A tleap script that builds the chain and sets N, CA, C and O, in Angstrom:
source leaprc.protein.ff14SB
mol = sequence {
  NVAL GLN LEU VAL GLU SER GLY GLY GLY SER
  VAL GLN PRO GLY GLU SER LEU LYS LEU SER
  CYS ALA ALA SER GLY PHE THR PHE GLY SER
  SER GLY MET SER TRP TYR ARG ARG ALA PRO
  GLY LYS GLU ARG GLU LEU VAL ALA GLY ILE
  SER SER THR GLY GLY SER THR ASN TYR ALA
  ASP SER VAL LYS GLY ARG PHE SER ILE SER
  ARG ASP ASN ALA LYS ASN LEU VAL TYR LEU
  GLN MET ASN SER LEU LYS PRO GLU ASP THR
  ALA VAL TYR TYR CYS LYS ALA GLU TRP ALA
  SER TRP GLY LYS MET TYR ASP TYR TRP GLY
  GLN GLY THR GLN VAL THR VAL SER CSER
}
set mol.1.N position { -18.851 58.524 -24.356 }
set mol.1.CA position { -19.438 59.861 -24.479 }
set mol.1.C position { -19.582 60.461 -23.085 }
set mol.1.O position { -20.065 59.815 -22.155 }
set mol.2.N position { -19.156 61.694 -22.968 }
set mol.2.CA position { -19.284 62.373 -21.680 }
set mol.2.C position { -19.694 63.825 -21.914 }
set mol.2.O position { -19.123 64.528 -22.748 }
set mol.3.N position { -20.691 64.245 -21.159 }
set mol.3.CA position { -21.143 65.629 -21.164 }
set mol.3.C position { -21.141 66.101 -19.717 }
set mol.3.O position { -21.795 65.499 -18.865 }
set mol.4.N position { -20.414 67.168 -19.440 }
set mol.4.CA position { -20.282 67.658 -18.074 }
set mol.4.C position { -20.693 69.123 -18.030 }
set mol.4.O position { -20.034 69.992 -18.600 }
set mol.5.N position { -21.805 69.373 -17.335 }
set mol.5.CA position { -22.293 70.738 -17.193 }
set mol.5.C position { -21.650 71.412 -15.993 }
set mol.5.O position { -21.292 70.764 -15.010 }
set mol.6.N position { -21.512 72.718 -16.096 }
set mol.6.CA position { -21.003 73.512 -14.985 }
set mol.6.C position { -21.565 74.927 -15.088 }
set mol.6.O position { -22.119 75.321 -16.114 }
set mol.7.N position { -21.410 75.672 -14.012 }
set mol.7.CA position { -21.822 77.074 -14.029 }
set mol.7.C position { -23.123 77.371 -13.319 }
set mol.7.O position { -23.516 78.532 -13.201 }
set mol.8.N position { -23.797 76.335 -12.846 }
set mol.8.CA position { -25.034 76.572 -12.128 }
set mol.8.C position { -24.778 77.218 -10.777 }
set mol.8.O position { -23.636 77.345 -10.335 }
set mol.9.N position { -25.854 77.619 -10.137 }
set mol.9.CA position { -25.718 78.238 -8.833 }
set mol.9.C position { -26.996 78.914 -8.405 }
set mol.9.O position { -28.049 78.738 -9.018 }
set mol.10.N position { -26.892 79.693 -7.341 }
set mol.10.CA position { -28.037 80.432 -6.810 }
set mol.10.C position { -27.849 81.915 -7.056 }
set mol.10.O position { -26.819 82.485 -6.698 }
set mol.11.N position { -28.839 82.535 -7.666 }
set mol.11.CA position { -28.772 83.959 -7.971 }
set mol.11.C position { -30.103 84.610 -7.631 }
set mol.11.O position { -31.106 83.940 -7.386 }
set mol.12.N position { -30.081 85.929 -7.625 }
set mol.12.CA position { -31.313 86.677 -7.391 }
set mol.12.C position { -31.989 86.999 -8.726 }
set mol.12.O position { -31.335 87.010 -9.768 }
set mol.13.N position { -33.289 87.259 -8.692 }
set mol.13.CA position { -33.986 87.637 -9.936 }
set mol.13.C position { -33.303 88.828 -10.602 }
set mol.13.O position { -32.888 89.782 -9.946 }
set mol.14.N position { -33.203 88.740 -11.925 }
set mol.14.CA position { -32.577 89.804 -12.693 }
set mol.14.C position { -31.100 89.589 -12.947 }
set mol.14.O position { -30.514 90.260 -13.797 }
set mol.15.N position { -30.495 88.674 -12.230 }
set mol.15.CA position { -29.072 88.416 -12.416 }
set mol.15.C position { -28.835 87.441 -13.573 }
set mol.15.O position { -29.773 86.950 -14.202 }
set mol.16.N position { -27.550 87.177 -13.832 }
set mol.16.CA position { -27.164 86.341 -14.970 }
set mol.16.C position { -26.322 85.158 -14.518 }
set mol.16.O position { -25.671 85.192 -13.474 }
set mol.17.N position { -26.353 84.126 -15.324 }
set mol.17.CA position { -25.485 82.966 -15.168 }
set mol.17.C position { -25.100 82.475 -16.553 }
set mol.17.O position { -25.847 82.649 -17.516 }
set mol.18.N position { -23.921 81.857 -16.642 }
set mol.18.CA position { -23.511 81.242 -17.896 }
set mol.18.C position { -23.172 79.794 -17.627 }
set mol.18.O position { -22.249 79.484 -16.874 }
set mol.19.N position { -23.927 78.915 -18.250 }
set mol.19.CA position { -23.681 77.481 -18.125 }
set mol.19.C position { -22.738 77.025 -19.232 }
set mol.19.O position { -22.746 77.557 -20.342 }
set mol.20.N position { -21.936 76.039 -18.903 }
set mol.20.CA position { -21.040 75.430 -19.887 }
set mol.20.C position { -21.270 73.929 -19.896 }
set mol.20.O position { -21.649 73.337 -18.886 }
set mol.21.N position { -21.039 73.341 -21.023 }
set mol.21.CA position { -21.123 71.883 -21.163 }
set mol.21.C position { -19.882 71.436 -21.920 }
set mol.21.O position { -19.687 71.801 -23.079 }
set mol.22.N position { -19.051 70.650 -21.263 }
set mol.22.CA position { -17.838 70.128 -21.884 }
set mol.22.C position { -18.125 68.742 -22.431 }
set mol.22.O position { -18.596 67.863 -21.708 }
set mol.23.N position { -17.842 68.551 -23.706 }
set mol.23.CA position { -18.168 67.298 -24.379 }
set mol.23.C position { -16.921 66.535 -24.753 }
set mol.23.O position { -15.889 67.120 -25.083 }
set mol.24.N position { -17.028 65.218 -24.697 }
set mol.24.CA position { -15.918 64.378 -25.124 }
set mol.24.C position { -16.449 63.007 -25.530 }
set mol.24.O position { -17.544 62.606 -25.136 }
set mol.25.N position { -15.653 62.299 -26.322 }
set mol.25.CA position { -16.007 60.935 -26.683 }
set mol.25.C position { -16.829 60.778 -27.946 }
set mol.25.O position { -17.247 59.673 -28.290 }
set mol.26.N position { -17.063 61.893 -28.642 }
set mol.26.CA position { -17.782 61.818 -29.911 }
set mol.26.C position { -17.353 63.008 -30.768 }
set mol.26.O position { -16.622 63.890 -30.316 }
set mol.27.N position { -17.817 63.009 -31.994 }
set mol.27.CA position { -17.436 64.077 -32.922 }
set mol.27.C position { -18.309 65.290 -32.664 }
set mol.27.O position { -19.386 65.440 -33.241 }
set mol.28.N position { -17.826 66.142 -31.794 }
set mol.28.CA position { -18.624 67.281 -31.332 }
set mol.28.C position { -19.083 68.158 -32.490 }
set mol.28.O position { -20.233 68.595 -32.527 }
set mol.29.N position { -18.200 68.409 -33.416 }
set mol.29.CA position { -18.520 69.314 -34.524 }
set mol.29.C position { -19.567 68.784 -35.477 }
set mol.29.O position { -20.018 69.508 -36.365 }
set mol.30.N position { -19.959 67.545 -35.312 }
set mol.30.CA position { -21.002 66.963 -36.161 }
set mol.30.C position { -22.306 66.763 -35.408 }
set mol.30.O position { -23.233 66.134 -35.918 }
set mol.31.N position { -22.378 67.290 -34.216 }
set mol.31.CA position { -23.527 67.020 -33.349 }
set mol.31.C position { -24.339 68.266 -33.053 }
set mol.31.O position { -23.787 69.332 -32.779 }
set mol.32.N position { -25.639 68.122 -33.112 }
set mol.32.CA position { -26.503 69.165 -32.598 }
set mol.32.C position { -26.457 69.130 -31.081 }
set mol.32.O position { -26.363 68.060 -30.481 }
set mol.33.N position { -26.523 70.292 -30.467 }
set mol.33.CA position { -26.462 70.384 -29.013 }
set mol.33.C position { -27.661 71.155 -28.501 }
set mol.33.O position { -28.147 72.081 -29.151 }
set mol.34.N position { -28.126 70.767 -27.342 }
set mol.34.CA position { -29.294 71.420 -26.761 }
set mol.34.C position { -29.125 71.563 -25.267 }
set mol.34.O position { -28.355 70.843 -24.631 }
set mol.35.N position { -29.865 72.512 -24.725 }
set mol.35.CA position { -30.031 72.637 -23.276 }
set mol.35.C position { -31.497 72.375 -22.953 }
set mol.35.O position { -32.400 72.926 -23.583 }
set mol.36.N position { -31.707 71.532 -21.972 }
set mol.36.CA position { -33.036 71.253 -21.449 }
set mol.36.C position { -33.036 71.631 -19.967 }
set mol.36.O position { -31.988 71.854 -19.361 }
set mol.37.N position { -34.221 71.695 -19.414 }
set mol.37.CA position { -34.325 71.904 -17.977 }
set mol.37.C position { -35.525 71.150 -17.415 }
set mol.37.O position { -36.503 70.882 -18.112 }
set mol.38.N position { -35.416 70.821 -16.142 }
set mol.38.CA position { -36.522 70.190 -15.433 }
set mol.38.C position { -36.729 70.922 -14.120 }
set mol.38.O position { -35.887 70.891 -13.222 }
set mol.39.N position { -37.865 71.574 -14.038 }
set mol.39.CA position { -38.224 72.269 -12.802 }
set mol.39.C position { -38.926 71.290 -11.863 }
set mol.39.O position { -39.481 70.293 -12.324 }
set mol.40.N position { -38.913 71.552 -10.570 }
set mol.40.CA position { -39.564 70.653 -9.615 }
set mol.40.C position { -41.024 70.420 -9.985 }
set mol.40.O position { -41.788 71.367 -10.168 }
set mol.41.N position { -41.400 69.150 -10.093 }
set mol.41.CA position { -42.779 68.812 -10.371 }
set mol.41.C position { -43.205 68.989 -11.807 }
set mol.41.O position { -44.387 68.851 -12.124 }
set mol.42.N position { -42.257 69.295 -12.691 }
set mol.42.CA position { -42.601 69.517 -14.090 }
set mol.42.C position { -41.838 68.575 -15.007 }
set mol.42.O position { -40.855 67.949 -14.607 }
set mol.43.N position { -42.313 68.486 -16.251 }
set mol.43.CA position { -41.633 67.686 -17.251 }
set mol.43.C position { -40.366 68.406 -17.725 }
set mol.43.O position { -40.265 69.631 -17.652 }
set mol.44.N position { -39.423 67.629 -18.203 }
set mol.44.CA position { -38.227 68.229 -18.785 }
set mol.44.C position { -38.623 68.944 -20.074 }
set mol.44.O position { -39.409 68.419 -20.862 }
set mol.45.N position { -38.078 70.142 -20.288 }
set mol.45.CA position { -38.448 70.917 -21.464 }
set mol.45.C position { -37.207 71.432 -22.182 }
set mol.45.O position { -36.168 71.681 -21.571 }
set mol.46.N position { -37.344 71.584 -23.481 }
set mol.46.CA position { -36.265 72.152 -24.277 }
set mol.46.C position { -36.139 73.634 -23.989 }
set mol.46.O position { -37.134 74.359 -24.000 }
set mol.47.N position { -34.929 74.087 -23.732 }
set mol.47.CA position { -34.658 75.504 -23.501 }
set mol.47.C position { -34.091 76.147 -24.760 }
set mol.47.O position { -34.571 77.187 -25.210 }
set mol.48.N position { -33.069 75.517 -25.320 }
set mol.48.CA position { -32.420 76.084 -26.510 }
set mol.48.C position { -31.652 74.991 -27.227 }
set mol.48.O position { -31.187 74.032 -26.611 }
set mol.49.N position { -31.526 75.145 -28.536 }
set mol.49.CA position { -30.767 74.198 -29.329 }
set mol.49.C position { -29.891 74.925 -30.330 }
set mol.49.O position { -30.177 76.059 -30.713 }
set mol.50.N position { -28.830 74.269 -30.749 }
set mol.50.CA position { -27.914 74.871 -31.716 }
set mol.50.C position { -27.424 73.785 -32.665 }
set mol.50.O position { -27.137 72.663 -32.249 }
set mol.51.N position { -27.333 74.130 -33.937 }
set mol.51.CA position { -26.903 73.169 -34.945 }
set mol.51.C position { -25.409 72.885 -34.814 }
set mol.51.O position { -24.698 73.559 -34.068 }
set mol.52.N position { -24.955 71.893 -35.539 }
set mol.52.CA position { -23.559 71.459 -35.426 }
set mol.52.C position { -22.561 72.565 -35.759 }
set mol.52.O position { -21.486 72.642 -35.164 }
set mol.53.N position { -22.922 73.413 -36.707 }
set mol.53.CA position { -22.013 74.490 -37.099 }
set mol.53.C position { -22.237 75.764 -36.294 }
set mol.53.O position { -21.432 76.694 -36.347 }
set mol.54.N position { -23.326 75.797 -35.557 }
set mol.54.CA position { -23.683 77.009 -34.814 }
set mol.54.C position { -24.476 77.995 -35.637 }
set mol.54.O position { -24.809 79.081 -35.164 }
set mol.55.N position { -24.778 77.625 -36.858 }
set mol.55.CA position { -25.466 78.557 -37.748 }
set mol.55.C position { -26.957 78.681 -37.503 }
set mol.55.O position { -27.598 79.607 -37.999 }
set mol.56.N position { -27.503 77.763 -36.750 }
set mol.56.CA position { -28.936 77.781 -36.485 }
set mol.56.C position { -29.194 77.544 -35.008 }
set mol.56.O position { -28.607 76.648 -34.400 }
set mol.57.N position { -30.066 78.343 -34.443 }
set mol.57.CA position { -30.428 78.195 -33.040 }
set mol.57.C position { -31.948 78.263 -32.895 }
set mol.57.O position { -32.643 78.806 -33.754 }
set mol.58.N position { -32.439 77.716 -31.818 }
set mol.58.CA position { -33.859 77.831 -31.505 }
set mol.58.C position { -34.026 77.914 -30.001 }
set mol.58.O position { -33.199 77.410 -29.241 }
set mol.59.N position { -35.111 78.559 -29.580 }
set mol.59.CA position { -35.337 78.805 -28.160 }
set mol.59.C position { -36.787 78.562 -27.784 }
set mol.59.O position { -37.696 78.724 -28.599 }
set mol.60.N position { -36.981 78.174 -26.549 }
set mol.60.CA position { -38.329 78.130 -25.995 }
set mol.60.C position { -38.842 79.559 -25.888 }
set mol.60.O position { -38.074 80.487 -25.632 }
set mol.61.N position { -40.136 79.728 -26.084 }
set mol.61.CA position { -40.711 81.072 -26.016 }
set mol.61.C position { -40.422 81.742 -24.675 }
set mol.61.O position { -40.236 82.957 -24.603 }
set mol.62.N position { -40.386 80.945 -23.630 }
set mol.62.CA position { -40.216 81.500 -22.282 }
set mol.62.C position { -38.838 82.112 -22.043 }
set mol.62.O position { -38.659 82.863 -21.084 }
set mol.63.N position { -37.867 81.805 -22.894 }
set mol.63.CA position { -36.506 82.322 -22.682 }
set mol.63.C position { -36.020 83.204 -23.816 }
set mol.63.O position { -34.924 83.759 -23.738 }
set mol.64.N position { -36.812 83.344 -24.866 }
set mol.64.CA position { -36.392 84.161 -26.007 }
set mol.64.C position { -36.101 85.588 -25.564 }
set mol.64.O position { -36.872 86.197 -24.823 }
set mol.65.N position { -34.974 86.105 -26.034 }
set mol.65.CA position { -34.577 87.456 -25.664 }
set mol.65.C position { -33.805 87.542 -24.367 }
set mol.65.O position { -33.216 88.579 -24.064 }
set mol.66.N position { -33.799 86.463 -23.594 }
set mol.66.CA position { -33.067 86.465 -22.316 }
set mol.66.C position { -31.892 85.480 -22.329 }
set mol.66.O position { -30.845 85.749 -21.741 }
set mol.67.N position { -32.072 84.351 -22.995 }
set mol.67.CA position { -31.042 83.308 -23.032 }
set mol.67.C position { -30.398 83.272 -24.417 }
set mol.67.O position { -31.017 83.614 -25.425 }
set mol.68.N position { -29.140 82.848 -24.429 }
set mol.68.CA position { -28.429 82.720 -25.691 }
set mol.68.C position { -27.554 81.468 -25.666 }
set mol.68.O position { -26.749 81.281 -24.753 }
set mol.69.N position { -27.719 80.620 -26.671 }
set mol.69.CA position { -26.910 79.411 -26.772 }
set mol.69.C position { -25.799 79.639 -27.786 }
set mol.69.O position { -26.010 80.283 -28.814 }
set mol.70.N position { -24.623 79.113 -27.497 }
set mol.70.CA position { -23.493 79.226 -28.422 }
set mol.70.C position { -22.596 78.005 -28.236 }
set mol.70.O position { -22.756 77.230 -27.293 }
set mol.71.N position { -21.663 77.858 -29.148 }
set mol.71.CA position { -20.757 76.705 -29.057 }
set mol.71.C position { -19.377 77.087 -29.582 }
set mol.71.O position { -19.225 77.999 -30.394 }
set mol.72.N position { -18.389 76.367 -29.097 }
set mol.72.CA position { -17.012 76.512 -29.558 }
set mol.72.C position { -16.545 75.141 -30.000 }
set mol.72.O position { -16.159 74.317 -29.171 }
set mol.73.N position { -16.574 74.892 -31.277 }
set mol.73.CA position { -16.239 73.557 -31.776 }
set mol.73.C position { -14.753 73.234 -31.629 }
set mol.73.O position { -14.370 72.065 -31.652 }
set mol.74.N position { -13.926 74.245 -31.481 }
set mol.74.CA position { -12.499 73.998 -31.275 }
set mol.74.C position { -12.222 73.494 -29.859 }
set mol.74.O position { -11.235 72.800 -29.615 }
set mol.75.N position { -13.109 73.856 -28.934 }
set mol.75.CA position { -12.915 73.471 -27.523 }
set mol.75.C position { -13.930 72.431 -27.057 }
set mol.75.O position { -13.905 72.019 -25.897 }
set mol.76.N position { -14.813 72.009 -27.942 }
set mol.76.CA position { -15.851 71.036 -27.574 }
set mol.76.C position { -16.697 71.533 -26.405 }
set mol.76.O position { -16.953 70.807 -25.444 }
set mol.77.N position { -17.117 72.771 -26.513 }
set mol.77.CA position { -17.920 73.375 -25.464 }
set mol.77.C position { -19.202 73.971 -26.046 }
set mol.77.O position { -19.211 74.494 -27.160 }
set mol.78.N position { -20.262 73.882 -25.282 }
set mol.78.CA position { -21.497 74.577 -25.600 }
set mol.78.C position { -21.892 75.381 -24.371 }
set mol.78.O position { -21.709 74.946 -23.235 }
set mol.79.N position { -22.439 76.565 -24.626 }
set mol.79.CA position { -22.753 77.489 -23.544 }
set mol.79.C position { -24.232 77.855 -23.555 }
set mol.79.O position { -24.917 77.759 -24.573 }
set mol.80.N position { -24.695 78.275 -22.388 }
set mol.80.CA position { -26.013 78.883 -22.296 }
set mol.80.C position { -25.871 80.124 -21.425 }
set mol.80.O position { -25.704 80.032 -20.209 }
set mol.81.N position { -25.939 81.281 -22.067 }
set mol.81.CA position { -25.915 82.540 -21.346 }
set mol.81.C position { -27.322 82.885 -20.938 }
set mol.81.O position { -28.210 83.003 -21.783 }
set mol.82.N position { -27.533 83.050 -19.640 }
set mol.82.CA position { -28.872 83.303 -19.116 }
set mol.82.C position { -28.879 84.662 -18.437 }
set mol.82.O position { -28.205 84.867 -17.427 }
set mol.83.N position { -29.637 85.578 -18.993 }
set mol.83.CA position { -29.760 86.924 -18.444 }
set mol.83.C position { -31.171 87.158 -17.921 }
set mol.83.O position { -32.103 86.425 -18.251 }
set mol.84.N position { -31.307 88.169 -17.118 }
set mol.84.CA position { -32.615 88.549 -16.566 }
set mol.84.C position { -33.344 87.336 -16.004 }
set mol.84.O position { -34.507 87.089 -16.321 }
set mol.85.N position { -32.651 86.601 -15.182 }
set mol.85.CA position { -33.221 85.361 -14.659 }
set mol.85.C position { -34.436 85.626 -13.782 }
set mol.85.O position { -34.512 86.624 -13.066 }
set mol.86.N position { -35.380 84.700 -13.865 }
set mol.86.CA position { -36.630 84.792 -13.113 }
set mol.86.C position { -36.747 83.568 -12.194 }
set mol.86.O position { -36.119 82.540 -12.446 }
set mol.87.N position { -37.538 83.680 -11.146 }
set mol.87.CA position { -37.726 82.508 -10.272 }
set mol.87.C position { -38.217 81.277 -11.044 }
set mol.87.O position { -37.876 80.148 -10.688 }
set mol.88.N position { -38.998 81.483 -12.075 }
set mol.88.CA position { -39.508 80.338 -12.851 }
set mol.88.C position { -38.433 79.680 -13.712 }
set mol.88.O position { -38.694 78.653 -14.338 }
set mol.89.N position { -37.239 80.247 -13.756 }
set mol.89.CA position { -36.120 79.604 -14.434 }
set mol.89.C position { -35.420 78.582 -13.535 }
set mol.89.O position { -34.525 77.865 -13.982 }
set mol.90.N position { -35.828 78.523 -12.282 }
set mol.90.CA position { -35.246 77.560 -11.361 }
set mol.90.C position { -35.491 76.143 -11.853 }
set mol.90.O position { -36.631 75.742 -12.086 }
set mol.91.N position { -34.411 75.391 -12.007 }
set mol.91.CA position { -34.519 74.040 -12.559 }
set mol.91.C position { -33.131 73.403 -12.573 }
set mol.91.O position { -32.119 74.063 -12.340 }
set mol.92.N position { -33.116 72.127 -12.847 }
set mol.92.CA position { -31.867 71.460 -13.196 }
set mol.92.C position { -31.724 71.565 -14.712 }
set mol.92.O position { -32.637 71.215 -15.460 }
set mol.93.N position { -30.578 72.047 -15.147 }
set mol.93.CA position { -30.325 72.251 -16.571 }
set mol.93.C position { -29.417 71.143 -17.095 }
set mol.93.O position { -28.381 70.831 -16.507 }
set mol.94.N position { -29.831 70.560 -18.212 }
set mol.94.CA position { -29.129 69.429 -18.802 }
set mol.94.C position { -28.633 69.774 -20.204 }
set mol.94.O position { -29.295 70.479 -20.965 }
set mol.95.N position { -27.479 69.267 -20.509 }
set mol.95.CA position { -26.899 69.375 -21.841 }
set mol.95.C position { -27.191 68.069 -22.590 }
set mol.95.O position { -27.095 66.979 -22.026 }
set mol.96.N position { -27.545 68.204 -23.854 }
set mol.96.CA position { -27.836 67.021 -24.668 }
set mol.96.C position { -27.097 67.116 -25.987 }
set mol.96.O position { -27.039 68.177 -26.607 }
set mol.97.N position { -26.532 65.995 -26.410 }
set mol.97.CA position { -25.899 65.893 -27.722 }
set mol.97.C position { -26.672 64.903 -28.561 }
set mol.97.O position { -27.142 63.889 -28.046 }
set mol.98.N position { -26.811 65.180 -29.847 }
set mol.98.CA position { -27.499 64.232 -30.712 }
set mol.98.C position { -26.908 64.280 -32.122 }
set mol.98.O position { -26.509 65.332 -32.621 }
set mol.99.N position { -26.869 63.126 -32.727 }
set mol.99.CA position { -26.363 63.039 -34.088 }
set mol.99.C position { -26.913 61.801 -34.760 }
set mol.99.O position { -27.427 60.894 -34.106 }
set mol.100.N position { -26.801 61.779 -36.052 }
set mol.100.CA position { -27.262 60.641 -36.838 }
set mol.100.C position { -26.058 59.933 -37.440 }
set mol.100.O position { -25.110 60.568 -37.901 }
set mol.101.N position { -26.113 58.614 -37.426 }
set mol.101.CA position { -25.039 57.817 -38.009 }
set mol.101.C position { -25.625 56.553 -38.605 }
set mol.101.O position { -26.270 55.767 -37.911 }
set mol.102.N position { -25.399 56.364 -39.884 }
set mol.102.CA position { -25.891 55.174 -40.576 }
set mol.102.C position { -27.384 54.986 -40.365 }
set mol.102.O position { -27.861 53.874 -40.140 }
set mol.103.N position { -28.112 56.092 -40.440 }
set mol.103.CA position { -29.563 56.035 -40.362 }
set mol.103.C position { -30.127 55.906 -38.962 }
set mol.103.O position { -31.339 55.771 -38.791 }
set mol.104.N position { -29.276 55.946 -37.972 }
set mol.104.CA position { -29.738 55.804 -36.595 }
set mol.104.C position { -29.418 57.085 -35.828 }
set mol.104.O position { -28.354 57.680 -35.998 }
set mol.105.N position { -30.360 57.495 -34.984 }
set mol.105.CA position { -30.162 58.679 -34.162 }
set mol.105.C position { -29.556 58.286 -32.820 }
set mol.105.O position { -29.926 57.274 -32.225 }
set mol.106.N position { -28.630 59.096 -32.362 }
set mol.106.CA position { -28.014 58.893 -31.056 }
set mol.106.C position { -28.206 60.163 -30.228 }
set mol.106.O position { -28.119 61.272 -30.755 }
set mol.107.N position { -28.462 59.999 -28.955 }
set mol.107.CA position { -28.504 61.154 -28.085 }
set mol.107.C position { -27.958 60.781 -26.710 }
set mol.107.O position { -28.180 59.679 -26.208 }
set mol.108.N position { -27.248 61.720 -26.126 }
set mol.108.CA position { -26.636 61.533 -24.815 }
set mol.108.C position { -26.905 62.766 -23.959 }
set mol.108.O position { -27.042 63.882 -24.460 }
set mol.109.N position { -26.975 62.526 -22.655 }
set mol.109.CA position { -27.297 63.585 -21.707 }
set mol.109.C position { -26.197 63.735 -20.665 }
set mol.109.O position { -25.509 62.779 -20.309 }
set mol.110.N position { -26.058 64.957 -20.195 }
set mol.110.CA position { -25.201 65.197 -19.057 }
set mol.110.C position { -25.950 64.944 -17.767 }
set mol.110.O position { -27.126 64.582 -17.783 }
set mol.111.N position { -25.265 65.135 -16.642 }
set mol.111.CA position { -25.847 64.865 -15.330 }
set mol.111.C position { -26.692 66.029 -14.823 }
set mol.111.O position { -27.520 65.852 -13.929 }
set mol.112.N position { -26.492 67.189 -15.375 }
set mol.112.CA position { -27.291 68.343 -14.987 }
set mol.112.C position { -26.580 69.249 -13.996 }
set mol.112.O position { -25.691 68.827 -13.257 }
set mol.113.N position { -27.000 70.505 -14.004 }
set mol.113.CA position { -26.494 71.484 -13.044 }
set mol.113.C position { -27.674 72.306 -12.533 }
set mol.113.O position { -28.534 72.724 -13.307 }
set mol.114.N position { -27.704 72.530 -11.233 }
set mol.114.CA position { -28.832 73.202 -10.604 }
set mol.114.C position { -28.721 74.715 -10.759 }
set mol.114.O position { -27.669 75.305 -10.513 }
set mol.115.N position { -29.817 75.324 -11.168 }
set mol.115.CA position { -29.933 76.783 -11.205 }
set mol.115.C position { -31.106 77.169 -10.315 }
set mol.115.O position { -32.226 76.698 -10.509 }
set mol.116.N position { -30.841 78.018 -9.353 }
set mol.116.CA position { -31.871 78.480 -8.441 }
set mol.116.C position { -31.934 79.998 -8.484 }
set mol.116.O position { -30.932 80.681 -8.273 }
set mol.117.N position { -33.128 80.516 -8.760 }
set mol.117.CA position { -33.328 81.961 -8.830 }
set mol.117.C position { -34.326 82.337 -7.741 }
set mol.117.O position { -35.501 81.972 -7.799 }
set mol.118.N position { -33.841 83.064 -6.763 }
set mol.118.CA position { -34.686 83.378 -5.613 }
set mol.118.C position { -34.184 84.639 -4.936 }
set mol.118.O position { -32.984 84.908 -4.889 }
set mol.119.N position { -35.130 85.404 -4.413 }
set mol.119.CA position { -34.753 86.599 -3.670 }
set mol.119.C position { -34.665 86.289 -2.173 }
set mol.119.O position { -34.358 87.175 -1.376 }
savepdb mol mol.pdb
quit
């Protein structure tokens, strides 16, 4: 299983970034996907999640209306579009895959990509 995030960087407040997560080594179309983040000195938190088909999404209150999660099951990619970025969005962003098989839950994480929002 491999999850590789990309698209992070340094931007100014109000700007946008789009993160991508390339998945391989498992049945992507059967897996729920999520984006988490860990800010300096804070616990890792869920940012957004999307169901295996893309029909259901959920967001942290702090990003609702600004971030959008999507997926392309044909390309094994999941995205996080981040608009109107704020300094408090600064964090390492992680992609997570999870699925159930034979009654057991599996989850895997990517290495993370740094997002820095600063003027």
